[in-house]
C-alpha positions as CSV (number, residue, x, y, z in Angstrom):
1,M,2.9,-29.4,-4.9
2,R,2.5,-27.0,-1.8
3,F,1.8,-28.6,1.5
4,H,-1.8,-27.7,2.1
5,I,-3.9,-27.8,5.3
6,D,-7.5,-26.9,5.1
7,E,-8.3,-26.0,8.8
8,M,-5.4,-23.8,8.8
9,Q,-6.8,-21.2,6.5
10,K,-7.3,-17.9,8.4
11,I,-6.7,-20.0,11.6
12,T,-6.5,-18.4,15.0
13,I,-3.7,-19.0,17.4
14,I,-4.5,-21.9,19.6
15,F,-2.6,-21.1,22.9
16,T,-1.8,-24.7,24.0
17,V,0.4,-25.6,27.1
18,R,1.4,-29.2,26.3
19,K,4.8,-30.3,25.3
20,I,6.1,-26.9,25.2
21,N,9.4,-25.8,27.0
22,Y,11.7,-23.3,26.0
23,S,13.6,-22.8,29.1
24,L,12.5,-19.4,28.9
25,Y,13.5,-18.7,32.7
26,N,16.8,-17.8,31.8
27,Y,15.5,-14.9,29.8
28,M,14.4,-13.1,33.0
29,N,18.0,-12.5,33.8
30,Q,18.2,-9.6,31.4
31,T,18.8,-5.7,32.2
32,L,15.2,-4.7,32.8
33,P,13.0,-6.1,35.2
34,Q,10.1,-8.6,33.7
35,N,7.5,-6.0,33.7
36,Q,9.6,-3.0,32.9
37,S,9.7,-1.4,29.6
38,R,11.1,1.8,28.0
39,Y,7.6,2.9,27.2
40,R,5.0,2.9,30.0
41,M,3.3,-0.6,30.4
42,V,-0.4,-0.1,30.4
43,S,-2.2,-3.0,32.0
44,Y,-6.0,-3.6,31.2
45,D,-7.3,-1.8,34.3
46,E,-5.3,1.1,33.6
47,A,-6.2,1.4,30.0
48,S,-8.6,3.8,28.4
49,P,-12.0,2.3,27.2
50,E,-10.5,2.6,23.6
51,V,-7.5,0.9,24.5
52,Q,-9.5,-1.9,26.7
53,K,-11.5,-2.3,23.2
54,I,-8.3,-3.2,21.3
55,Y,-6.8,-5.5,24.2
56,D,-10.2,-7.5,24.2
57,D,-9.8,-7.8,20.3
58,T,-6.2,-8.9,20.7
59,K,-7.2,-11.5,23.3
60,K,-10.2,-12.7,21.2
61,T,-8.2,-13.0,17.8
62,L,-5.3,-14.6,19.2
63,Q,-7.3,-16.8,21.5
64,L,-5.2,-15.9,24.6
65,P,-6.5,-15.1,28.2
66,F,-4.2,-12.3,28.7
67,V,-3.0,-9.1,26.8
68,L,0.8,-9.6,25.7
69,N,3.4,-7.4,26.8
70,W,4.0,-6.1,23.1
71,F,0.6,-4.6,23.1
72,K,0.7,-3.1,26.7
73,C,3.8,-1.4,26.0
74,Q,1.8,0.9,23.2
75,G,-1.3,1.4,25.4
76,D,-0.2,4.7,26.4
77,N,-1.0,5.7,22.6
78,A,-4.4,4.5,21.3
79,T,-3.6,5.7,17.9
80,L,-0.6,3.8,17.3
81,L,-1.7,0.6,19.0
82,K,-4.9,0.6,16.7
83,G,-2.9,1.0,13.8
84,N,-0.3,-1.6,14.6
85,W,-3.0,-4.0,15.7
86,S,-4.8,-3.6,12.6
87,K,-1.5,-4.4,10.6
88,L,-0.7,-7.5,12.8
89,K,-4.1,-8.9,12.8
90,N,-4.9,-8.3,9.0
91,T,-1.3,-9.6,8.0
92,L,-0.9,-12.4,10.5
93,M,-4.2,-13.6,11.0
94,E,-5.9,-13.1,7.8
95,G,-5.4,-14.4,4.2
96,E,-4.9,-17.7,2.4
97,V,-1.3,-18.8,4.0
98,P,-1.6,-21.0,6.9
99,N,-1.0,-19.4,10.0
100,V,1.7,-21.8,11.2
101,L,3.8,-21.1,8.2
102,K,3.5,-17.6,9.0
103,Q,4.3,-18.2,12.8
104,L,7.5,-20.1,11.5
105,I,8.4,-17.2,9.3
106,I,8.3,-14.6,12.2
107,Y,10.1,-17.0,14.6
108,N,12.9,-17.7,12.1
109,V,13.3,-13.8,11.2
110,S,13.3,-13.0,14.8
111,K,15.7,-15.5,15.9
112,E,18.3,-14.6,13.2
113,R,18.2,-11.0,14.0
114,G,18.4,-11.7,17.7
115,C,15.1,-10.3,18.9
116,N,14.4,-12.5,21.9
117,Y,10.8,-11.6,22.6
118,C,9.5,-12.2,19.3
119,S,11.6,-15.5,18.6
120,H,10.4,-16.8,22.0
121,A,6.5,-15.8,21.6
122,H,6.2,-16.9,18.0
123,G,8.3,-19.9,18.7
124,I,5.6,-21.1,21.2
125,F,2.7,-20.0,18.8
126,A,4.2,-22.1,16.2
127,D,5.1,-25.1,18.1
128,S,1.4,-25.1,19.6
129,M,0.6,-25.8,15.9
130,S,3.1,-28.4,15.3
131,S,0.4,-31.1,14.6
132,M,-1.0,-29.2,11.9
133,I,2.4,-30.2,9.9
134,S,3.4,-33.6,11.6
135,E,1.3,-35.9,13.9
136,D,4.6,-37.4,15.2
137,E,5.0,-37.5,19.0
138,G,7.3,-34.7,20.1
139,F,7.4,-33.1,17.0
140,K,8.2,-29.3,17.4
141,A,8.1,-27.2,14.0
142,T,10.9,-25.0,15.4
143,Q,13.1,-27.5,15.7
144,H,12.4,-29.1,12.3
145,I,12.6,-26.0,10.0
146,N,15.4,-27.5,7.7
147,S,14.6,-31.0,8.2
148,P,13.1,-33.5,5.7
149,S,9.8,-33.7,8.0
150,M,9.2,-30.2,7.0
151,P,7.3,-29.8,3.9
152,V,9.4,-28.5,1.1
153,S,7.1,-25.6,0.3
154,Y,7.4,-24.4,4.0
155,R,11.4,-24.7,4.0
156,T,11.2,-22.5,0.8
157,A,8.8,-20.1,2.0
158,V,10.9,-19.6,5.2
159,Q,14.0,-19.3,3.7
160,I,13.0,-16.7,1.0
161,V,10.8,-14.5,3.3
162,T,13.8,-14.5,6.0
163,K,16.0,-13.2,3.2
164,A,13.3,-10.8,2.1
165,A,13.3,-9.4,5.8
166,L,16.9,-9.2,6.6
167,N,18.2,-8.2,3.3
168,H,15.1,-7.2,1.2
169,S,17.6,-5.7,-1.6
170,D,19.0,-9.2,-2.4
171,I,15.4,-10.7,-3.3
172,S,15.5,-11.7,-6.8
173,D,13.1,-12.9,-9.8
174,E,14.5,-16.6,-9.0
175,D,13.1,-16.2,-5.5
176,F,9.6,-15.7,-6.7
177,S,10.0,-18.3,-9.2
178,S,11.1,-20.6,-6.6
179,L,8.1,-19.8,-4.5
180,E,5.7,-20.4,-7.8
181,K,7.4,-23.7,-8.1
182,A,6.8,-24.6,-4.4
183,G,3.2,-24.3,-5.1
184,F,2.3,-20.8,-4.1
185,T,0.0,-18.6,-6.1
186,K,0.8,-14.9,-6.7
187,R,-1.8,-13.8,-4.1
188,E,-0.1,-16.2,-1.5
189,I,3.5,-14.9,-2.6
190,Q,2.3,-11.4,-2.1
191,E,1.0,-12.4,1.4
192,L,4.1,-14.2,2.3
193,M,6.2,-11.1,1.6
194,A,4.1,-9.2,3.6
195,Q,5.6,-11.2,6.5
196,A,8.7,-9.8,6.0
197,D,7.4,-6.3,6.4
198,L,5.4,-7.5,9.5
199,V,8.1,-9.1,11.3
200,N,10.3,-5.9,10.9
201,M,7.8,-3.8,12.7
202,L,7.2,-6.3,15.4
203,N,11.2,-6.9,16.3
204,T,11.5,-3.1,16.2
205,I,8.9,-2.5,18.5
206,A,9.9,-5.2,20.7
207,D,13.7,-4.5,20.8
208,V,13.4,-0.6,21.1
209,S,10.7,-0.9,24.1
210,G,12.7,-3.3,26.0
211,I,9.9,-5.7,26.9
212,K,10.4,-8.9,28.3
213,I,8.9,-12.3,27.6
214,D,5.2,-12.4,29.2
215,N,4.9,-14.2,32.5
216,E,2.2,-16.3,31.3
217,L,4.4,-17.6,28.4
218,L,7.3,-18.0,30.9
219,E,5.0,-20.3,32.9
220,T,4.0,-22.5,30.0
221,P,4.8,-26.2,31.3
222,E,6.4,-29.0,29.3
Protein backbone atom coordinates (compact mmCIF):
# COMPACT_ATOMS: atom_id res chain seq x y z
CA MET A 1 0.00 0.00 0.00
CA ARG A 2 1.27 3.45 -0.84
CA PHE A 3 2.74 5.47 2.01
CA HIS A 4 0.25 8.29 2.62
CA ILE A 5 0.46 11.43 4.77
CA ASP A 6 -2.73 13.46 4.88
CA GLU A 7 -1.14 16.77 5.81
CA MET A 8 1.19 16.54 2.84
CA GLN A 9 -1.59 16.92 0.32
CA LYS A 10 -1.18 20.23 -1.52
CA ILE A 11 1.38 21.25 1.08
CA THR A 12 3.45 24.42 0.76
CA ILE A 13 7.17 24.20 1.32
CA ILE A 14 7.97 25.03 4.94
CA PHE A 15 11.47 26.43 4.87
CA THR A 16 13.05 25.36 8.17
CA VAL A 17 16.64 25.88 9.16
CA ARG A 18 17.06 23.21 11.83
CA LYS A 19 19.44 20.30 11.34
CA ILE A 20 20.19 21.08 7.69
CA ASN A 21 23.77 21.43 6.52
CA TYR A 22 24.98 20.76 3.02
CA SER A 23 28.39 22.46 3.33
CA LEU A 24 27.20 24.69 0.52
CA TYR A 25 29.88 27.27 1.07
CA ASN A 26 32.16 25.19 -1.16
CA TYR A 27 29.73 25.89 -3.96
CA MET A 28 30.66 29.56 -3.94
CA ASN A 29 34.05 28.71 -5.42
CA GLN A 30 32.64 28.29 -8.92
CA THR A 31 33.31 30.24 -12.12
CA LEU A 32 30.68 32.96 -11.69
CA PRO A 33 30.43 35.23 -8.62
CA GLN A 34 27.53 34.56 -6.24
CA ASN A 35 25.08 37.06 -7.66
CA GLN A 36 26.16 36.85 -11.28
CA SER A 37 24.24 35.10 -14.04
CA ARG A 38 24.40 34.89 -17.80
CA TYR A 39 20.99 36.52 -17.63
CA ARG A 40 20.31 39.77 -15.87
CA MET A 41 19.49 39.17 -12.22
CA VAL A 42 16.51 41.36 -11.33
CA SER A 43 16.09 42.10 -7.63
CA TYR A 44 12.70 42.81 -6.13
CA ASP A 45 13.32 46.56 -5.98
CA GLU A 46 14.46 46.65 -9.62
CA ALA A 47 11.55 44.58 -10.88
CA SER A 48 8.52 45.93 -12.73
CA PRO A 49 5.16 45.87 -10.90
CA GLU A 50 4.14 42.82 -12.95
CA VAL A 51 7.29 40.93 -11.99
CA GLN A 52 7.02 42.04 -8.36
CA LYS A 53 3.54 40.51 -8.26
CA ILE A 54 4.98 37.19 -9.44
CA TYR A 55 7.85 37.45 -6.96
CA ASP A 56 5.33 38.00 -4.16
CA ASP A 57 3.40 34.92 -5.24
CA THR A 58 6.55 32.78 -5.25
CA LYS A 59 7.40 33.85 -1.72
CA LYS A 60 3.87 33.31 -0.47
CA THR A 61 3.44 29.93 -2.15
CA LEU A 62 6.88 28.56 -1.23
CA GLN A 63 6.74 30.13 2.24
CA LEU A 64 10.12 31.77 1.71
CA PRO A 65 11.12 35.25 2.95
CA PHE A 66 13.17 35.90 -0.18
CA VAL A 67 13.02 35.51 -3.96
CA LEU A 68 15.01 32.57 -5.28
CA ASN A 69 17.74 33.23 -7.84
CA TRP A 70 15.93 30.85 -10.22
CA PHE A 71 13.18 33.47 -10.49
CA LYS A 72 15.44 36.51 -10.40
CA CYS A 73 17.33 35.36 -13.49
CA GLN A 74 14.01 35.45 -15.37
CA GLY A 75 12.87 38.76 -13.93
CA ASP A 76 13.82 40.68 -17.06
CA ASN A 77 11.13 38.83 -19.04
CA ALA A 78 7.75 38.94 -17.34
CA THR A 79 6.11 36.74 -19.97
CA LEU A 80 8.55 33.86 -19.56
CA LEU A 81 8.65 34.24 -15.78
CA LYS A 82 4.87 34.13 -15.57
CA GLY A 83 4.63 31.00 -17.69
CA ASN A 84 7.45 29.15 -15.95
CA TRP A 85 6.18 30.04 -12.47
CA SER A 86 2.68 28.89 -13.40
CA LYS A 87 4.05 25.55 -14.55
CA LEU A 88 6.19 25.12 -11.44
CA LYS A 89 3.39 26.17 -9.10
CA ASN A 90 0.74 23.90 -10.59
CA THR A 91 3.01 20.89 -11.13
CA LEU A 92 5.00 20.99 -7.89
CA MET A 93 2.74 22.68 -5.37
CA GLU A 94 -0.70 21.42 -6.39
CA GLY A 95 -2.10 17.93 -6.85
CA GLU A 96 -2.49 14.70 -4.91
CA VAL A 97 1.10 13.50 -4.64
CA PRO A 98 2.84 14.58 -1.39
CA ASN A 99 5.14 17.54 -1.92
CA VAL A 100 8.03 15.89 -0.10
CA LEU A 101 8.02 13.07 -2.68
CA LYS A 102 8.05 15.57 -5.54
CA GLN A 103 10.97 17.40 -3.93
CA LEU A 104 12.88 14.14 -3.58
CA ILE A 105 12.31 13.37 -7.25
CA ILE A 106 13.57 16.78 -8.34
CA TYR A 107 16.55 16.49 -5.99
CA ASN A 108 17.48 13.03 -7.27
CA VAL A 109 17.18 13.88 -10.96
CA SER A 110 19.16 17.09 -10.46
CA LYS A 111 21.88 15.23 -8.58
CA GLU A 112 22.12 12.53 -11.24
CA ARG A 113 22.30 15.15 -14.01
CA GLY A 114 24.79 17.31 -12.13
CA CYS A 115 22.62 20.41 -11.76
CA ASN A 116 24.15 21.87 -8.62
CA TYR A 117 21.63 24.66 -8.10
CA CYS A 118 18.55 22.44 -8.21
CA SER A 119 20.06 19.54 -6.28
CA HIS A 120 21.13 21.85 -3.45
CA ALA A 121 17.93 23.88 -3.29
CA HIS A 122 15.45 21.01 -3.60
CA GLY A 123 17.58 18.86 -1.33
CA ILE A 124 17.16 21.50 1.36
CA PHE A 125 13.41 21.68 0.72
CA ALA A 126 13.05 17.89 0.86
CA ASP A 127 15.10 17.57 4.04
CA SER A 128 13.08 20.32 5.71
CA MET A 129 10.08 17.97 5.40
CA SER A 130 11.88 14.79 6.49
CA SER A 131 9.65 14.44 9.56
CA MET A 132 6.74 13.79 7.22
CA ILE A 133 8.46 10.52 6.32
CA SER A 134 10.18 9.52 9.54
CA GLU A 135 10.26 10.95 13.06
CA ASP A 136 13.66 9.38 13.76
CA GLU A 137 16.08 11.97 15.12
CA GLY A 138 18.56 13.12 12.52
CA PHE A 139 16.66 11.54 9.64
CA LYS A 140 17.29 13.32 6.34
CA ALA A 141 15.20 12.25 3.40
CA THR A 142 17.91 12.88 0.81
CA GLN A 143 20.30 10.53 2.62
CA HIS A 144 17.79 7.69 2.77
CA ILE A 145 16.28 7.61 -0.72
CA ASN A 146 17.34 3.99 -1.23
CA SER A 147 17.27 2.83 2.37
CA PRO A 148 14.66 0.58 4.04
CA SER A 149 13.54 3.58 6.12
CA MET A 150 12.14 5.16 2.94
CA PRO A 151 8.67 3.85 2.01
CA VAL A 152 8.80 1.38 -0.87
CA SER A 153 6.30 3.48 -2.81
CA TYR A 154 8.58 6.52 -2.55
CA ARG A 155 11.64 4.54 -3.64
CA THR A 156 9.73 3.16 -6.60
CA ALA A 157 8.47 6.59 -7.65
CA VAL A 158 11.88 8.25 -7.37
CA GLN A 159 13.56 5.51 -9.39
CA ILE A 160 11.01 5.42 -12.21
CA VAL A 161 10.47 9.17 -12.54
CA THR A 162 14.23 9.75 -12.52
CA LYS A 163 14.42 7.28 -15.40
CA ALA A 164 11.64 9.19 -17.18
CA ALA A 165 13.49 12.48 -16.79
CA LEU A 166 16.90 11.24 -17.89
CA ASN A 167 15.91 8.60 -20.45
CA HIS A 168 12.23 9.05 -21.23
CA SER A 169 12.30 6.71 -24.23
CA ASP A 170 13.19 3.85 -21.87
CA ILE A 171 9.94 4.09 -19.90
CA SER A 172 7.86 0.95 -20.34
CA ASP A 173 4.43 -0.45 -19.50
CA GLU A 174 6.17 -2.39 -16.74
CA ASP A 175 7.22 0.89 -15.13
CA PHE A 176 3.61 2.04 -15.04
CA SER A 177 2.57 -1.32 -13.62
CA SER A 178 5.21 -1.00 -10.90
CA LEU A 179 3.81 2.38 -9.88
CA GLU A 180 0.30 0.97 -9.76
CA LYS A 181 1.49 -1.96 -7.65
CA ALA A 182 3.15 0.56 -5.32
CA GLY A 183 -0.31 2.01 -4.69
CA PHE A 184 -0.43 5.05 -6.95
CA THR A 185 -3.60 5.85 -8.85
CA LYS A 186 -3.56 6.66 -12.56
CA ARG A 187 -4.01 10.36 -11.76
CA GLU A 188 -1.09 10.24 -9.34
CA ILE A 189 1.10 8.45 -11.88
CA GLN A 190 0.39 11.17 -14.41
CA GLU A 191 1.27 13.75 -11.76
CA LEU A 192 4.49 11.92 -10.93
CA MET A 193 5.53 11.81 -14.57
CA ALA A 194 4.87 15.53 -14.83
CA GLN A 195 7.72 16.02 -12.35
CA ALA A 196 10.08 14.55 -14.96
CA ASP A 197 9.07 17.28 -17.37
CA LEU A 198 9.24 19.95 -14.67
CA VAL A 199 12.71 19.04 -13.42
CA ASN A 200 14.08 19.13 -16.95
CA MET A 201 12.86 22.73 -17.24
CA LEU A 202 14.23 23.61 -13.80
CA ASN A 203 17.65 22.12 -14.56
CA THR A 204 17.89 23.68 -18.01
CA ILE A 205 17.19 27.21 -16.79
CA ALA A 206 19.49 26.85 -13.78
CA ASP A 207 22.42 25.46 -15.77
CA VAL A 208 22.06 27.67 -18.84
CA SER A 209 21.72 30.85 -16.77
CA GLY A 210 24.68 29.95 -14.57
CA ILE A 211 22.92 31.01 -11.35
CA LYS A 212 24.50 30.23 -8.00
CA ILE A 213 22.84 28.91 -4.89
CA ASP A 214 21.06 31.67 -2.95
CA ASN A 215 22.95 33.31 -0.10
CA GLU A 216 19.93 32.70 2.12
CA LEU A 217 20.24 28.96 1.48
CA LEU A 218 24.00 29.04 1.94
CA GLU A 219 23.43 30.55 5.37
CA THR A 220 21.13 27.72 6.46
CA PRO A 221 22.63 26.59 9.78
CA GLU A 222 23.06 23.05 11.03
